[in-house]
Residue frames relative to the residue before (quaternion, step in Angstrom):
aa qw qx qy qz dx dy dz
M 1.0000 0.0000 0.0000 0.0000 0.00 0.00 0.00
N 0.3484 -0.7505 0.5175 0.2180 3.57 -0.73 1.01
G 0.7233 -0.4804 0.2968 0.3975 3.55 -1.32 0.31
E 0.6546 0.5218 -0.3226 0.4417 3.59 0.97 -0.80
K 0.6600 0.4938 -0.3072 0.4756 3.59 0.95 -0.85
R 0.6419 0.5245 -0.3165 0.4611 3.56 1.00 -0.85
S 0.6511 0.5178 -0.3144 0.4573 3.58 0.97 -0.85
K 0.6500 0.5046 -0.3138 0.4738 3.59 0.99 -0.83
L 0.6462 0.5230 -0.3175 0.4561 3.58 0.96 -0.86
I 0.6587 0.4961 -0.3037 0.4772 3.57 0.94 -0.88
F 0.6557 0.5198 -0.3156 0.4474 3.58 0.91 -0.91
Y 0.7099 0.4506 -0.2727 0.4676 3.60 0.79 -0.96
G 0.6176 0.5300 -0.3449 0.4676 3.59 1.08 -0.61
L 0.6564 0.4927 -0.2994 0.4865 3.57 0.99 -0.85
L 0.6392 0.5253 -0.3195 0.4618 3.57 1.00 -0.82
L 0.6536 0.5069 -0.3096 0.4690 3.60 0.94 -0.87
A 0.6561 0.5024 -0.3170 0.4654 3.60 0.91 -0.87
A 0.6618 0.5051 -0.3091 0.4597 3.58 0.94 -0.85
V 0.6489 0.5124 -0.3208 0.4620 3.59 0.95 -0.84
L 0.6554 0.5103 -0.3167 0.4579 3.59 0.91 -0.86
V 0.7028 0.4740 -0.2724 0.4552 3.55 0.86 -0.96
V 0.7353 0.4402 -0.2501 0.4506 3.58 0.83 -0.94
F 0.8069 0.3220 -0.1564 0.4699 3.59 0.85 -0.90
I 0.7322 0.4077 -0.2413 0.4893 3.61 1.10 -0.53
A 0.6679 0.5572 -0.3134 0.3812 3.61 0.77 -1.02
P 0.6621 0.5128 -0.3523 0.4176 3.66 0.84 -0.72
F 0.7106 0.4619 -0.2595 0.4630 3.60 1.15 -0.47
I 0.4815 0.6304 -0.4550 0.4046 3.59 1.27 0.09
P 0.4496 -0.7134 0.4544 0.2871 3.61 -0.67 1.00
K 0.4272 -0.6895 0.5276 0.2526 3.53 -1.04 0.85
Q 0.2375 -0.7540 0.5965 0.1386 3.55 -1.03 0.85
A 0.4867 -0.6729 0.4728 0.2946 3.54 -0.84 0.96
G 0.8382 0.2088 -0.1596 0.4778 3.55 -0.90 0.93
R 0.3886 0.7413 -0.4800 0.2628 3.61 1.22 0.03
E 0.6730 0.4982 -0.3068 0.4525 3.59 0.90 -0.87
E 0.6547 0.5067 -0.3230 0.4586 3.57 0.99 -0.77
R 0.6454 0.5085 -0.3274 0.4665 3.61 0.98 -0.80
A 0.6617 0.5143 -0.3142 0.4460 3.58 0.98 -0.76
S 0.7570 0.3758 -0.2084 0.4923 3.58 1.09 -0.60
T 0.5599 0.5957 -0.3960 0.4182 3.63 1.23 0.21
F 0.3441 -0.7393 0.5497 0.1815 3.54 -0.91 1.00
E 0.7189 -0.4485 0.3089 0.4320 3.57 -1.30 0.21
G 0.6981 0.4858 -0.2760 0.4478 3.58 0.95 -0.80
G 0.6035 -0.5806 0.3552 0.4155 3.56 1.24 -0.04
E 0.5070 0.6358 -0.4357 0.3858 3.58 1.26 -0.05
T 0.2715 -0.7495 0.5817 0.1615 3.53 -1.05 0.78
A 0.3547 -0.7258 0.5511 0.2092 3.55 -0.84 0.99
V 0.2250 -0.7455 0.6123 0.1366 3.54 -0.97 0.88
V 0.0027 -0.8096 0.5839 -0.0596 3.53 -0.57 1.19
D 0.3024 -0.7208 0.5927 0.1939 3.54 -0.87 0.96
S 0.0438 -0.8052 0.5911 -0.0207 3.54 -0.93 0.89
I 0.4880 -0.6418 0.4887 0.3333 3.54 -1.13 0.55
F 0.7596 0.2202 -0.1415 0.5954 3.58 1.25 -0.43
P 0.1254 -0.8202 0.5531 0.0758 3.60 0.18 1.19
L 0.8516 0.0569 -0.0920 0.5128 3.55 -1.00 0.94
Y 0.6208 -0.6044 0.3289 0.3758 3.58 1.01 0.90
S 0.6476 0.4706 -0.3448 0.4902 3.58 0.97 0.78
I 0.4251 -0.6694 0.5417 0.2789 3.54 -1.29 0.33
P 0.4315 -0.7048 0.4929 0.2724 3.60 -0.66 1.07
G 0.7505 0.3832 -0.2905 0.4534 3.56 -1.01 0.83
I 0.6603 0.4353 -0.3157 0.5244 3.60 1.20 -0.28
K 0.3678 -0.7826 0.4676 0.1833 3.55 -0.52 1.22
N 0.6615 0.4896 -0.3077 0.4776 3.61 1.02 -0.78
E 0.3944 -0.7690 0.4572 0.2097 3.57 -0.41 1.27
K 0.6723 0.4972 -0.3022 0.4577 3.60 0.93 -0.87
L 0.6502 0.4996 -0.3108 0.4806 3.60 0.98 -0.81
S 0.6433 0.5316 -0.3123 0.4539 3.56 0.99 -0.85
T 0.6584 0.4967 -0.2980 0.4805 3.57 0.98 -0.86
A 0.6558 0.5148 -0.3103 0.4567 3.59 0.94 -0.88
L 0.6827 0.4834 -0.2937 0.4626 3.60 0.89 -0.88
S 0.6529 0.4960 -0.3294 0.4682 3.60 0.95 -0.79
G 0.6329 0.5240 -0.3272 0.4667 3.59 1.07 -0.67
A 0.6504 0.5132 -0.3117 0.4652 3.58 0.97 -0.86
V 0.6486 0.4964 -0.3156 0.4830 3.58 0.97 -0.82
G 0.6359 0.5330 -0.3228 0.4554 3.59 1.02 -0.78
V 0.6356 0.5162 -0.3263 0.4723 3.59 0.99 -0.82
I 0.6610 0.5049 -0.3083 0.4616 3.59 0.92 -0.88
I 0.6594 0.5051 -0.3140 0.4599 3.60 0.92 -0.86
I 0.6792 0.4790 -0.2966 0.4704 3.61 0.86 -0.91
F 0.6434 0.5106 -0.3249 0.4688 3.59 0.97 -0.82
G 0.6551 0.5115 -0.3101 0.4616 3.59 0.95 -0.83
A 0.6596 0.4983 -0.3071 0.4715 3.59 0.95 -0.85
A 0.6587 0.5017 -0.3111 0.4665 3.60 0.95 -0.85
S 0.6424 0.5165 -0.3201 0.4670 3.60 0.99 -0.79
F 0.6426 0.5268 -0.3128 0.4602 3.56 1.00 -0.86
I 0.6706 0.4842 -0.2950 0.4784 3.60 0.89 -0.92
Y 0.6258 0.5393 -0.3348 0.4533 3.60 0.99 -0.81
R 0.6784 0.4888 -0.2988 0.4599 3.60 0.88 -0.88
I 0.6270 0.5228 -0.3420 0.4653 3.59 1.03 -0.73
V 0.6782 0.4839 -0.2900 0.4709 3.58 0.88 -0.96
K 0.6519 0.5155 -0.3126 0.4600 3.59 0.95 -0.84
T 0.6603 0.4961 -0.3024 0.4758 3.60 0.96 -0.84
A 0.6557 0.4995 -0.3144 0.4709 3.59 0.94 -0.84
G 0.6538 0.5134 -0.3125 0.4596 3.59 1.01 -0.76
S 0.6725 0.4784 -0.3119 0.4706 3.60 0.96 -0.76
R 0.6137 0.5262 -0.3538 0.4704 3.61 1.08 -0.58
K 0.6412 0.5282 -0.3190 0.4562 3.56 0.99 -0.84
D 0.6388 0.5320 -0.3248 0.4511 3.59 0.98 -0.81
H 0.6888 0.4803 -0.2836 0.4632 3.60 1.00 -0.76
T 0.6498 0.5204 -0.3328 0.4429 3.61 1.07 -0.59
D 0.6617 0.4997 -0.3094 0.4655 3.60 1.19 -0.42
D 0.4427 0.7054 -0.4481 0.3251 3.57 1.30 -0.02
P 0.3604 -0.7796 0.4693 0.2052 3.65 -0.56 1.11
R 0.4795 0.6801 -0.4472 0.3281 3.65 1.17 -0.11
């Protein structure tokens, strides 16, 4: 896959993720206890996890749908940034390895 095709694929994938998170996620009905079930282990222990966006919302924003949409958009940006960073590290390490095997 050449660079232009890869760039388009990444752009459209990021756009799709952002659209889903910003426009669809706020309208999904909340289920009571969903967060507790997700954080409960088999033995009945509940994991306590600190989050920058507790319960999929941004503290201080009164509009629940807007808060959910913004927290989702920030999450997409953070995950995309982390994935890009890891990709560049792996790509750089791979190109260094290719040059060290050069018999010249």
